[in-house]
C-alpha positions in Angstrom: -40.2 61.9 -21.1 -37.8 59.4 -19.7 -34.8 61.1 -21.4 -36.1 64.5 -20.0 -36.0 63.1 -16.5 -32.5 61.8 -17.0 -31.5 65.1 -18.4 -33.0 67.0 -15.4 -31.4 64.5 -13.0 -28.0 65.0 -14.7 -28.4 68.7 -14.4 -29.3 68.4 -10.7 -26.2 66.3 -10.0 -24.1 68.8 -11.9 -25.6 71.7 -9.9 -24.9 69.9 -6.6 -21.3 69.3 -7.8 -20.7 72.9 -8.8 -22.2 74.2 -5.5 -20.1 71.7 -3.6 -17.0 72.9 -5.4 -17.9 76.5 -4.7 -18.4 75.8 -1.0 -15.1 74.0 -0.9 -13.3 76.9 -2.6 -15.0 79.4 -0.3 -14.0 77.4 2.8 -10.4 76.8 1.8 -9.9 80.4 0.8 -10.9 81.5 4.3 -7.8 79.9 5.8 -6.2 82.9 7.5 -4.6 82.0 10.9 -4.2 84.9 13.3 -0.6 85.5 14.3 -0.3 86.3 18.0 2.4 86.9 20.6 3.0 86.4 24.3 3.0 89.3 26.6 6.2 89.4 28.6 7.7 91.7 31.2 10.7 93.7 29.9 13.2 91.7 31.9 12.4 88.4 30.1 14.2 87.5 26.9 12.3 87.6 23.7 10.8 84.3 22.4 12.0 83.0 19.0 9.2 80.9 17.5 10.2 78.3 14.9 9.8 79.7 11.3 7.7 76.6 10.4 5.4 76.9 13.4 4.5 80.5 14.1 2.3 81.2 17.1 -1.4 81.7 16.0 -4.6 82.0 18.0 -6.1 79.0 16.0 -3.0 76.8 16.6 -3.0 77.5 20.3 -6.7 76.8 20.6 -6.3 73.4 18.8 -3.2 72.6 20.9 -5.1 73.3 24.1 -7.8 70.8 23.1 -5.3 68.2 22.1 -3.4 68.6 25.4 -6.6 67.6 27.2 -7.7 65.0 24.7 -8.0 61.5 26.2 -8.3 59.9 22.7 -4.6 60.5 22.5 -4.1 57.4 24.6 -4.6 53.8 23.6 -7.5 53.3 26.1 -9.0 56.8 25.7 -8.5 57.4 29.4 -5.3 59.4 29.6 -4.3 62.8 28.3 -1.2 65.0 28.6 -2.6 66.6 31.7 -2.8 63.2 33.4 0.9 63.4 34.1 1.2 67.2 34.0 -1.3 68.6 36.4 -2.0 72.3 36.5 -1.9 72.5 40.3 1.5 70.8 40.3 2.9 73.4 37.8 2.0 70.9 35.2 4.1 68.1 36.7 3.2 64.8 38.4 2.8 64.4 42.1 4.1 60.8 41.8 7.9 60.2 41.7 7.4 58.5 38.3 4.2 58.4 36.2 2.0 55.4 35.5 1.0 54.6 31.9 -2.2 53.2 30.6 -1.0 49.6 31.0 0.1 50.1 34.6 3.8 50.5 33.6 5.9 52.9 35.5 8.0 55.5 33.8 11.8 55.9 34.4 11.9 59.5 35.5 9.8 62.2 37.1 7.5 64.1 34.8 9.1 67.5 34.3 7.2 70.8 34.8 5.7 72.5 31.7 6.5 76.1 32.1 8.6 78.6 30.1 9.4 75.9 27.6 9.5 78.6 24.8 13.1 79.3 25.9 14.3 75.7 26.0 16.4 74.1 23.3 16.6 70.5 24.6 13.8 68.5 26.2 13.4 65.6 28.6 15.8 65.2 31.5 18.5 63.8 29.2 17.8 66.3 26.3 17.2 63.6 23.8 14.7 65.8 21.8 16.0 69.0 20.3 12.7 70.7 19.7 9.4 70.9 21.5 7.6 69.5 18.5 9.9 66.4 18.5 9.4 65.9 22.2 5.6 65.9 21.9 5.7 63.0 19.4 7.2 60.6 21.9 4.9 60.1 24.9 1.9 59.2 22.7 3.9 56.4 21.1 5.7 55.2 24.2 4.2 51.8 25.4 4.9 52.7 29.0 3.0 56.0 28.7 0.0 56.6 26.3 0.6 53.6 24.0 -1.2 54.9 21.0 -0.3 55.6 17.4 -0.8 59.1 15.9 -2.5 57.5 12.9 -5.1 55.7 15.0 -5.8 58.9 17.0 -6.3 60.9 13.9 -8.7 58.2 12.5 -10.7 58.4 15.7 -11.3 62.2 15.3 -11.5 62.1 11.5 -15.3 62.8 11.5 -15.3 65.1 14.5 -16.5 68.4 13.1 -15.0 70.4 15.9 -11.6 69.0 15.3 -12.0 69.2 11.5 -12.7 72.9 11.8 -9.9 73.6 14.3 -7.3 71.8 12.2 -8.4 73.7 9.1 -8.5 77.0 10.9 -5.0 76.4 12.3 -3.3 74.7 9.3 -5.6 74.9 6.3 -6.0 71.1 6.0 -8.9 68.7 6.3 -6.4 65.8 6.3 -4.2 66.5 9.3 -1.2 64.4 10.3 0.9 63.9 13.4 3.1 66.9 12.5 0.0 69.3 12.5 -1.0 67.9 15.9 2.3 68.3 17.6 2.8 71.7 16.1 -0.5 72.8 17.7 0.4 71.3 21.1 3.8 73.0 20.9 2.2 76.3 20.2 -0.1 75.9 23.2 2.8 74.9 25.5 4.8 77.9 24.4 2.1 80.2 25.7 2.4 78.6 29.2 4.8 81.2 30.7 5.2 82.0 34.4 6.2 85.6 34.9 4.3 86.9 37.9 5.6 85.4 41.1 6.2 87.5 44.2 9.9 87.6 43.2 9.0 88.9 39.8 6.9 91.6 41.4 9.8 92.4 43.7 12.1 92.9 40.7 9.5 95.2 39.2 9.2 97.2 42.4 5.7 96.0 42.9 6.3 94.0 46.1 8.6 93.9 49.1 10.3 90.9 50.4 10.2 90.1 54.1 13.5 90.1 56.1 13.5 86.3 56.0 12.9 86.2 52.2 15.6 88.8 51.7 18.1 86.8 53.8 17.2 83.8 51.6 17.8 85.7 48.4 21.2 86.8 49.7 22.1 83.2 50.6 20.8 82.0 47.2 23.3 84.4 45.5 26.2 84.0 47.9 29.2 81.7 47.4 29.4 81.4 51.2 25.7 80.8 51.5 23.3 78.6 49.5 25.4 79.1 46.4 22.4 78.3 44.2 22.8 81.0 41.5 25.4 79.2 39.4 22.8 76.8 38.1 19.5 78.4 39.0 20.3 82.1 38.6 18.8 84.4 36.0 15.1 85.1 35.3 14.3 81.6 34.1 15.6 79.9 37.3 17.8 77.6 35.3 20.9 77.8 33.0 19.4 75.1 30.8 22.5 73.0 31.1 23.1 69.3 32.1 24.9 68.5 35.3 25.5 65.8 37.9 24.8 67.4 41.3 26.2 64.5 43.3 22.9 62.7 44.2 24.6 59.3 44.3 28.0 57.8 45.0 27.2 55.1 42.5 24.6 56.4 40.0 22.4 54.0 38.2 20.8 56.2 35.5 23.4 57.4 33.0 21.2 60.4 31.9 22.7 62.6 29.3 25.3 60.1 28.5 22.7 57.7 27.1 22.0 60.3 24.4 25.4 61.6 23.5 27.4 58.4 24.1 30.1 60.5 25.8 31.5 59.1 29.1 31.9 62.7 30.4 28.1 63.2 30.0 27.2 60.1 32.1 24.9 60.8 35.1 24.1 64.4 34.0 20.6 65.7 33.9 18.9 68.9 32.7 18.9 71.6 35.4 15.2 72.2 36.1 13.8 75.6 36.7 13.1 76.5 40.3 10.2 78.6 39.4 7.0 77.3 41.0 9.1 74.9 43.0 6.6 75.0 45.8 4.1 73.2 43.6 6.2 70.8 41.7 7.2 68.1 44.2 8.6 65.5 44.2 12.0 66.7 43.2 15.1 65.5 41.2 15.0 63.4 38.0 13.8 60.4 39.9 11.4 62.2 42.3 13.3 61.0 45.4 12.7 64.1 47.5 9.2 64.9 48.6 9.7 68.3 50.3 11.8 71.4 49.8 13.3 70.8 53.2 14.8 67.5 51.9 16.2 69.3 48.9 17.8 72.0 50.9 19.2 69.5 53.4 20.7 67.5 50.5 22.6 70.6 49.2 23.6 71.4 52.7 25.0 68.1 53.9 24.0 65.2 51.6 26.1 65.6 48.4 28.3 62.7 47.3 31.6 64.2 46.4 32.9 61.1 44.6 29.9 60.8 42.2 31.3 60.4 38.7 31.3 63.6 36.6 30.0 65.7 39.5 29.8 69.3 38.3 32.7 71.5 39.4 30.2 74.3 40.3 29.1 72.1 43.3 32.0 73.8 45.0 31.4 72.5 48.5 31.0 68.9 47.5 34.1 67.8 49.4 32.4 68.7 52.7 29.1 67.2 51.6 27.4 70.5 50.7 27.2 74.2 51.7 26.6 73.4 55.4 23.6 75.8 55.9 22.5 76.0 59.5 18.9 75.4 60.4 18.0 79.2 60.3 19.7 79.6 57.0 17.8 76.7 55.6 14.5 78.3 56.7 15.5 81.6 55.1 16.4 79.9 51.8 13.1 78.1 51.7 11.3 81.4 52.4 13.0 82.9 49.3 12.2 79.9 47.1 8.5 80.2 48.0 8.6 83.7 46.5 9.0 82.0 43.1 5.5 80.6 43.3 3.1 82.0 40.7 -0.5 81.2 41.6 -1.8 83.0 38.5 0.1 80.5 36.4 -1.3 77.3 37.9 -4.8 78.8 37.9 -4.7 80.4 34.4 -8.0 79.6 32.7 -6.3 79.7 29.3 -4.5 76.5 30.2 -7.5 74.7 31.7 -9.5 71.8 30.3 -11.6 73.2 27.4 -14.0 70.3 27.3 
């Protein structure tokens, strides 16, 4: 009788094992991420997604959750959105951000928009891919001060995350690479393409006389002369330049990355899309208003700043010398680059 019970018990355990294996096989064989794409107006360039990180619905969903996940910080009180607020075009209203330990960052948090077209990231371009860029803030002791291993251990038994990682990447043992790939997919969906100016280009809106005058100034060598660096549909040429902010600059910028003297004091040209929302301005957040920015380019440029860009053609006279009315007109045009649908897009909002 005793041996019969043991035999039955062994069969039961074997049955449970077989069923468990069947379930595992069934679950794993269901891994089929759904490839997706981003709807773009015809005047925007195509997006080339990395071959090793194609855009999928499941990856974007996971990335959105991770972007808003506070467990990514050492004290579980900060997420990516803490320094990249939607209403600020996913930038920070402070000149520099404050980390979980009260430490201040070195530079202003850049806007998160239209990153799918960028090749270099951070103000100094030290990361050559979006995935690489995402790895850094979590580890930085002045920012989120966490390890990826510790974060992943915190969510190890979270069924929601287990399901999302499996659905996105087919793994129940995710690592930091899976996490940053998901966040990168989410960030690449954050495109801004529907400002008043975009509608004007599509013949869906009409600019006011003041806005038209500002547009003409923006594109004129004898006016605001902005188009050299901020022309084109993206509002940036994606280059690195010194725009003459300081006579004696302190932050070496791009030069710290390349080690080349000729790159000292250069910073990535930011997009002027949604500039209405993304104050403060410049790499150090020194200007709080658009008026200050326009005044700087009109009369505040330091012509002797080392490595000042040659496209700052009127630096010798301190700037383009716009009169008060011209400054008002230029601001009116810049405001047409605001895309309220972008900053209020529910697809980018907190999913928790």
